[in-house]
Backbone as CSV, one residue per row, in Angstrom:
resi,resn,N_x,N_y,N_z,CA_x,CA_y,CA_z,C_x,C_y,C_z
1,ALA,9.776,18.127,-31.895,9.573,17.738,-30.836,9.474,16.008,-30.378
2,THR,10.655,15.403,-29.843,10.464,13.990,-29.623,9.746,14.028,-28.178
3,ASP,8.853,12.389,-28.580,8.026,12.196,-27.221,9.204,11.152,-26.398
4,ARG,8.431,11.709,-25.026,9.140,10.803,-24.233,7.800,10.075,-22.997
5,LEU,8.438,8.924,-22.760,7.809,8.328,-21.968,8.198,8.335,-20.409
6,GLU,7.307,8.176,-19.305,8.205,8.165,-18.314,6.031,7.185,-17.231
7,LEU,6.811,6.099,-16.403,5.722,5.502,-15.856,5.760,5.891,-14.637
8,LEU,4.732,6.171,-14.033,4.891,6.631,-12.482,4.069,5.171,-11.528
9,PHE,4.984,5.120,-10.640,4.064,3.823,-9.846,3.651,4.200,-8.899
10,HIS,2.389,4.452,-8.408,1.651,4.686,-7.374,1.155,3.369,-6.186
11,ASP,1.718,2.327,-7.297,1.013,0.893,-7.142,1.571,-0.357,-7.910
12,PHE,1.533,-1.272,-7.748,2.688,-2.201,-8.312,1.645,-2.993,-9.734
13,PHE,0.730,-2.755,-9.849,0.237,-3.265,-11.153,1.475,-3.983,-11.963
14,PRO,2.019,-2.855,-12.744,2.880,-3.528,-13.244,3.696,-4.731,-13.264
15,LEU,3.814,-4.967,-12.037,5.127,-5.977,-11.350,3.989,-7.663,-10.880
16,SER,2.495,-7.051,-11.164,1.705,-7.923,-10.763,0.464,-7.533,-10.707
17,PRO,-0.356,-8.579,-11.452,-2.078,-8.127,-11.481,-3.048,-7.833,-9.676
18,SER,-2.077,-8.390,-8.824,-2.229,-8.237,-7.308,-1.237,-6.577,-7.202
19,TYR,-2.258,-5.257,-7.461,-1.006,-4.334,-7.543,-0.865,-3.828,-6.278
20,THR,-1.088,-4.412,-5.040,-0.557,-4.400,-3.918,0.636,-5.734,-3.534
21,LEU,0.704,-6.100,-4.376,1.641,-7.082,-4.112,1.045,-8.417,-3.339
22,LEU,0.098,-8.470,-2.664,-0.581,-9.129,-1.519,-0.908,-10.669,-2.707
23,SER,-0.439,-11.493,-1.759,-0.406,-13.032,-2.486,-2.100,-13.540,-1.858
24,ALA,-2.952,-14.465,-2.512,-3.900,-14.894,-2.437,-4.812,-15.222,-0.753
25,ASP,-3.561,-15.184,0.206,-3.824,-15.388,1.673,-3.719,-14.207,2.605
26,GLY,-3.446,-12.851,1.175,-3.978,-11.682,1.816,-2.550,-10.502,2.504
27,GLN,-1.475,-11.680,2.253,-0.150,-11.146,3.099,1.002,-10.750,1.906
28,PHE,2.094,-10.071,2.518,3.191,-9.602,1.506,3.916,-10.635,2.032
29,HIS,4.657,-11.334,0.378,5.948,-12.480,0.322,6.744,-12.008,-0.110
30,GLY,7.231,-10.750,-0.046,7.817,-9.995,-1.491,7.216,-10.155,-2.668
31,VAL,8.479,-9.846,-3.335,7.826,-9.364,-5.207,8.334,-10.707,-5.571
32,PRO,6.849,-11.504,-5.992,6.410,-12.328,-6.387,7.995,-12.584,-7.667
33,SER,8.290,-14.164,-7.419,9.137,-14.547,-8.397,8.362,-14.897,-9.967
34,LEU,8.697,-14.849,-10.816,8.251,-14.814,-12.344,7.287,-16.383,-12.254
35,ASP,7.966,-17.577,-11.445,7.352,-18.566,-11.788,6.231,-19.030,-10.419
36,ASP,5.943,-17.921,-9.684,5.044,-18.036,-8.800,3.708,-18.110,-8.878
37,GLN,3.049,-19.566,-8.659,1.652,-19.769,-8.999,0.719,-19.178,-8.578
38,ASP,0.838,-18.346,-7.067,-0.215,-18.314,-6.655,-1.378,-17.351,-7.362
39,PRO,-2.642,-17.644,-7.432,-3.726,-17.535,-8.151,-3.744,-15.686,-8.042
40,ALA,-3.403,-14.782,-6.879,-3.335,-13.699,-7.109,-2.432,-12.880,-8.054
41,HIS,-2.018,-13.752,-8.270,-0.153,-12.699,-9.314,-0.696,-13.896,-10.494
42,GLN,-1.893,-14.077,-10.962,-2.414,-14.508,-12.258,-3.400,-13.568,-12.940
43,PHE,-3.449,-13.394,-14.285,-4.381,-12.570,-14.757,-5.611,-13.846,-15.578
44,ILE,-6.891,-13.548,-15.364,-7.825,-14.054,-16.154,-8.501,-13.603,-17.027
45,THR,-8.583,-13.681,-17.957,-8.798,-12.922,-19.621,-10.327,-12.775,-19.543
46,SER,-10.825,-11.856,-19.995,-12.268,-11.951,-20.504,-12.624,-13.506,-21.199
47,GLU,-12.228,-14.023,-21.410,-12.439,-15.327,-22.506,-12.177,-16.645,-21.402
48,GLY,-11.553,-16.109,-20.164,-11.172,-17.184,-18.866,-10.003,-17.841,-19.380
49,GLY,-9.293,-17.258,-20.006,-7.570,-17.746,-19.988,-7.052,-17.100,-19.191
50,VAL,-5.621,-17.559,-18.758,-4.992,-17.416,-17.867,-3.593,-16.638,-18.414
51,VAL,-3.143,-15.740,-17.987,-2.034,-15.187,-18.247,-1.313,-15.121,-16.767
52,SER,0.282,-15.823,-17.144,1.204,-15.974,-15.977,1.416,-14.771,-15.383
53,LEU,2.729,-14.777,-14.319,3.003,-13.653,-13.946,4.106,-12.940,-15.005
54,GLU,4.832,-14.476,-15.203,5.800,-14.110,-16.112,5.511,-13.999,-17.350
55,HIS,4.256,-13.805,-18.359,3.797,-13.353,-19.613,3.317,-11.835,-18.930
56,TRP,2.875,-11.671,-17.791,2.087,-10.256,-17.341,3.571,-9.473,-17.074
57,ARG,4.641,-9.691,-16.120,5.430,-8.664,-16.165,6.870,-8.865,-17.468
58,ALA,6.557,-9.532,-18.286,7.099,-9.131,-19.646,6.892,-8.212,-20.403
59,ALA,5.224,-8.416,-20.528,4.295,-7.358,-21.661,4.764,-5.992,-21.003
60,TRP,4.871,-6.030,-19.450,5.128,-4.013,-19.156,6.489,-4.227,-19.239
61,HIS,7.250,-5.150,-18.852,8.706,-4.736,-18.630,8.986,-4.426,-20.737
62,ALA,8.514,-4.763,-21.704,8.465,-4.218,-22.925,8.199,-2.911,-23.260
63,LEU,7.424,-2.358,-22.386,6.885,-0.608,-21.859,7.993,-0.133,-21.185
64,ALA,8.079,-0.806,-20.525,9.193,-0.086,-19.182,10.427,0.141,-19.620
65,GLN,11.169,-0.701,-20.603,12.549,-0.394,-21.192,12.295,0.935,-21.943
66,ARG,11.494,1.286,-22.632,11.339,2.488,-22.893,10.872,3.462,-22.548
67,ALA,10.923,3.288,-21.306,10.678,4.382,-20.378,11.884,5.328,-20.282
68,GLU,12.076,6.848,-20.020,12.970,7.357,-20.106,13.330,7.619,-18.036
69,HIS,12.181,7.237,-17.528,12.394,7.198,-16.253,11.118,6.573,-15.220
70,LEU,11.334,5.742,-14.609,10.265,4.588,-14.173,10.486,5.127,-12.475
71,THR,8.976,6.399,-12.218,9.033,7.107,-11.157,8.184,6.405,-9.831
72,VAL,9.180,6.512,-8.548,8.389,5.646,-7.658,8.150,6.801,-6.490
73,PHE,7.814,6.601,-5.536,7.516,7.994,-4.256,8.329,7.487,-3.223
74,SER,8.775,6.310,-2.871,9.921,5.233,-1.246,10.663,4.980,-2.316
75,GLN,11.514,4.769,-1.400,12.965,3.902,-1.345,12.403,2.382,-1.650
76,ASP,11.338,2.298,-0.836,10.741,0.949,-0.600,10.552,0.533,-1.861
77,SER,9.639,1.459,-2.398,8.635,0.977,-3.948,10.131,0.927,-4.902
78,ALA,11.304,1.709,-4.598,12.365,1.600,-5.494,12.771,0.408,-5.311
79,ALA,12.993,-0.404,-4.216,13.436,-1.788,-4.017,12.766,-2.794,-4.820
80,HIS,11.550,-2.563,-4.714,10.679,-3.360,-5.163,10.390,-3.393,-6.859
81,LEU,10.836,-2.717,-7.496,10.883,-2.376,-8.713,12.618,-3.211,-9.161
82,ARG,13.425,-2.638,-8.403,14.395,-3.165,-8.638,14.725,-4.483,-8.401
83,ALA,13.985,-5.215,-7.536,13.946,-6.878,-7.215,13.309,-7.436,-8.759
84,ALA,11.891,-6.829,-9.084,11.244,-7.271,-10.322,12.034,-7.123,-11.619
85,TRP,12.918,-5.689,-11.898,13.344,-5.524,-13.059,14.740,-5.075,-12.903
86,PRO,15.884,-6.018,-12.266,17.341,-5.451,-12.106,17.927,-4.540,-13.332
87,ASP,17.657,-5.256,-14.754,18.049,-4.566,-15.500,17.584,-3.172,-15.709
88,LEU,16.407,-2.734,-15.130,15.896,-1.520,-15.380,16.102,-0.417,-14.060
89,ALA,17.145,-1.058,-13.386,17.847,-0.117,-12.087,17.875,1.518,-12.755
90,ALA,18.832,1.510,-13.615,19.530,3.185,-14.135,18.170,3.650,-14.379
91,GLN,16.832,3.449,-14.683,15.925,4.265,-15.421,15.197,4.782,-13.630
92,ILE,15.000,4.100,-12.683,14.290,4.059,-11.542,14.572,5.626,-10.960
93,ARG,13.485,6.582,-10.453,13.810,8.055,-9.656,12.915,7.402,-8.657
94,CYS,13.697,8.404,-7.729,12.542,8.418,-6.239,12.654,9.443,-6.083
95,LEU,11.097,10.044,-6.256,10.868,11.425,-5.665,9.769,11.509,-4.858
96,PRO,9.889,11.579,-3.690,9.256,11.383,-2.646,8.103,12.091,-2.659
97,HIS,6.533,12.039,-1.986,5.477,13.377,-1.842,5.805,14.250,-1.069
98,GLN,5.430,15.707,-1.597,5.579,16.351,-0.642,4.240,16.949,-0.392
99,LEU,3.949,17.402,0.915,2.774,18.187,1.774,2.467,19.239,0.630
100,HIS,0.873,19.569,0.198,0.633,20.869,-0.275,0.216,21.544,0.550
101,SER,-0.019,21.358,1.945,-0.354,22.503,2.726,0.177,22.260,4.026
102,LYS,0.644,23.302,4.657,0.986,23.144,5.671,0.275,22.532,7.087
103,VAL,0.815,21.625,8.002,0.234,20.974,8.770,0.094,21.475,9.978
104,PRO,-0.481,21.956,10.933,-0.376,22.491,12.129,0.326,21.700,13.175
105,GLN,1.018,22.066,13.939,1.579,21.270,15.089,0.611,21.239,16.342
106,VAL,0.215,20.166,16.653,-0.439,20.179,18.052,0.153,19.938,18.994
107,ALA,-0.415,20.169,19.775,0.272,20.437,21.510,-0.132,18.667,22.088
108,ALA,1.365,18.430,22.245,1.143,17.297,23.489,0.189,17.071,24.594
109,PRO,-0.528,16.062,24.877,-1.476,15.731,25.729,-0.462,15.906,26.931
110,PRO,-1.199,15.943,28.108,-0.901,15.587,29.820,0.197,14.435,29.682
111,LEU,0.871,14.217,30.238,0.955,12.728,30.613,0.304,11.958,31.311
112,SER,-0.555,12.683,31.940,-1.856,11.828,32.989,-3.046,11.815,31.722
113,ALA,-3.260,12.071,30.758,-4.219,12.036,29.740,-4.599,10.336,29.518
114,ARG,-5.458,9.931,29.119,-5.348,8.307,28.529,-4.515,7.834,27.292
115,LYS,-3.987,6.951,26.857,-3.042,6.631,25.656,-4.050,6.649,24.709
116,THR,-3.816,7.412,23.633,-4.578,6.974,22.505,-3.116,6.488,21.285
117,VAL,-3.621,5.611,20.551,-2.789,4.945,19.611,-3.958,5.290,18.106
118,GLY,-3.304,6.239,17.236,-3.825,6.816,15.899,-3.382,6.219,14.728
119,VAL,-4.468,6.118,13.745,-4.328,5.381,12.856,-4.576,6.101,11.553
120,LEU,-4.019,6.682,10.434,-4.810,7.689,9.760,-4.413,7.048,8.230
121,GLY,-5.457,7.187,7.901,-5.787,7.012,6.119,-7.181,6.382,6.199
122,ASN,-7.166,5.899,5.359,-8.663,4.925,4.464,-8.128,3.405,4.647
123,ILE,-8.639,2.644,5.638,-8.142,1.431,5.667,-8.897,-0.014,5.594
124,GLY,-7.994,-0.668,4.614,-8.800,-2.109,3.888,-7.680,-2.802,4.450
125,LEU,-7.483,-3.907,3.557,-7.113,-5.315,3.490,-5.810,-5.036,3.084
126,ALA,-5.197,-4.383,2.286,-4.062,-3.933,2.164,-3.060,-2.903,2.722
127,LYS,-4.096,-2.474,3.318,-3.613,-1.085,4.510,-3.159,-1.813,6.238
128,GLY,-3.952,-2.952,6.363,-3.791,-3.639,7.660,-4.803,-3.404,8.578
129,ILE,-6.234,-3.861,7.728,-7.429,-3.629,8.654,-7.369,-4.691,9.474
130,THR,-6.788,-6.019,9.419,-6.659,-6.890,10.137,-5.950,-6.554,11.521
131,LEU,-4.828,-6.331,11.083,-3.789,-5.633,12.211,-4.691,-4.476,13.043
132,VAL,-5.382,-3.515,12.617,-6.092,-2.889,13.355,-7.198,-3.228,13.909
133,ALA,-7.826,-3.975,13.806,-8.715,-4.755,14.772,-8.198,-5.825,15.486
134,ALA,-7.169,-6.596,15.270,-6.313,-7.179,16.257,-5.535,-6.156,17.422
135,LEU,-5.402,-5.363,17.319,-4.808,-4.178,17.873,-5.944,-3.628,18.861
136,GLY,-6.786,-3.419,18.482,-8.029,-3.317,19.262,-8.598,-4.209,20.406
137,GLU,-8.655,-5.364,19.833,-8.790,-6.125,20.693,-7.555,-6.671,21.920
138,LEU,-6.409,-6.196,21.556,-5.430,-6.288,22.248,-5.523,-4.803,23.681
139,LEU,-5.946,-4.195,23.241,-6.181,-2.751,23.821,-7.232,-3.004,24.959
140,ALA,-8.447,-3.684,24.431,-9.599,-3.989,25.360,-9.201,-4.553,26.618
141,GLN,-8.082,-5.616,26.417,-7.702,-6.391,27.597,-6.850,-5.858,28.672
142,LYS,-6.412,-4.481,27.839,-5.213,-4.037,29.006,-5.863,-2.931,30.087
143,ALA,-5.596,-2.710,31.216,-6.037,-2.289,32.630,-5.952,-0.608,32.328
144,ASP,-4.696,-0.228,31.116,-4.759,1.263,31.148,-5.519,2.010,30.412
145,GLY,-6.561,1.447,29.935,-7.438,2.041,29.320,-7.439,2.690,27.552
146,ALA,-6.088,2.306,27.298,-5.772,2.815,26.083,-6.629,2.785,24.890
147,GLN,-7.060,3.503,23.909,-7.773,3.515,23.405,-6.925,3.603,21.648
148,LEU,-8.146,3.099,20.717,-7.561,3.012,19.076,-8.321,3.953,18.042
149,VAL,-8.246,4.993,17.763,-8.802,5.561,16.648,-8.568,5.245,15.312
150,VAL,-9.047,5.634,14.587,-8.734,5.652,13.377,-9.390,7.016,12.386
151,ILE,-8.467,7.931,11.853,-8.494,9.321,11.782,-8.914,8.722,10.157
152,GLY,-9.992,8.758,9.512,-10.046,8.117,8.189,-11.274,7.092,8.265
153,GLN,-11.335,6.162,7.155,-12.352,5.567,7.057,-11.970,3.715,7.105
154,THR,-12.622,3.010,7.389,-12.285,1.203,7.501,-13.235,0.427,6.305
155,ASP,-12.681,-0.564,5.887,-13.628,-1.078,5.042,-14.773,-1.927,5.635
156,PRO,-16.071,-1.363,5.222,-16.980,-1.871,5.661,-16.990,-3.162,5.979
157,ALA,-16.260,-4.188,5.190,-16.453,-5.691,4.978,-15.896,-6.287,5.908
158,TYR,-15.225,-5.662,7.257,-14.621,-6.357,8.264,-15.150,-5.425,9.548
159,ASP,-15.609,-6.337,10.254,-16.118,-5.989,11.677,-15.013,-5.762,12.891
160,LEU,-15.136,-4.541,13.444,-14.088,-3.986,14.285,-14.723,-3.713,16.010
161,PRO,-13.627,-4.134,16.443,-14.570,-4.457,18.075,-14.359,-2.835,18.555
162,PRO,-15.357,-2.777,19.386,-16.156,-1.330,19.887,-15.112,-0.563,20.391
163,GLN,-13.582,-0.726,20.897,-12.800,-0.676,21.179,-11.797,0.486,19.981
164,VAL,-12.852,0.391,18.801,-11.599,0.572,17.797,-13.258,2.064,17.107
165,HIS,-12.404,3.240,17.318,-13.338,4.225,17.411,-12.869,4.633,15.625
166,VAL,-13.992,4.886,14.501,-13.668,5.430,13.594,-13.712,7.074,13.379
167,HIS,-13.349,7.634,12.869,-13.805,9.227,13.169,-14.199,9.811,11.552
168,GLY,-14.094,8.814,10.534,-14.517,9.188,9.281,-13.723,10.034,8.698
169,PRO,-14.182,10.313,7.019,-13.112,11.580,6.194,-12.475,12.474,7.265
170,TYR,-11.389,12.850,6.376,-11.161,14.393,6.947,-10.288,15.263,5.898
171,ALA,-9.938,15.962,6.324,-9.348,16.929,5.441,-8.058,17.623,6.254
172,ILE,-6.852,17.854,5.699,-5.799,18.302,6.232,-6.054,19.349,6.617
173,GLU,-6.725,20.341,6.443,-6.988,21.734,7.385,-8.217,21.368,8.631
174,ASP,-8.334,19.939,8.447,-9.337,19.666,9.850,-8.252,19.207,11.004
């Protein structure tokens, strides 16, 4: 039997020590170039040495070029991978996630119901907690009484305005 290698990209750790590709300012500025000096895209070793993004990505590239497949789960992720490693484009395959359970359809509320913006998931910096907070503040200023709810959890390091209602963990069957 022949051994095979497949790399699954659930995040972008092989492209940068900042696995979400966020820079030190907490923003996404695209796939960082190899000469990017942003500290978020450098790795500090246990001895205090610095591994540049160029060396980081080269080490992962050495492994990735041996893989039969570089599997991503969205076209956006495939584009990020192609931007970092254009020479490996032929190895990239996209297999979008599939639902494991049927999600029941929910009836739409009447037009007269209070408008609600829902955010699904566990929301931290990389998933937009600052945007959720800003949207909550904006909705509080509107006269129509629209509300914002998070179905999931939020990073407790961020204070959300009282207009944002966090429902906590959920399961698909809920």
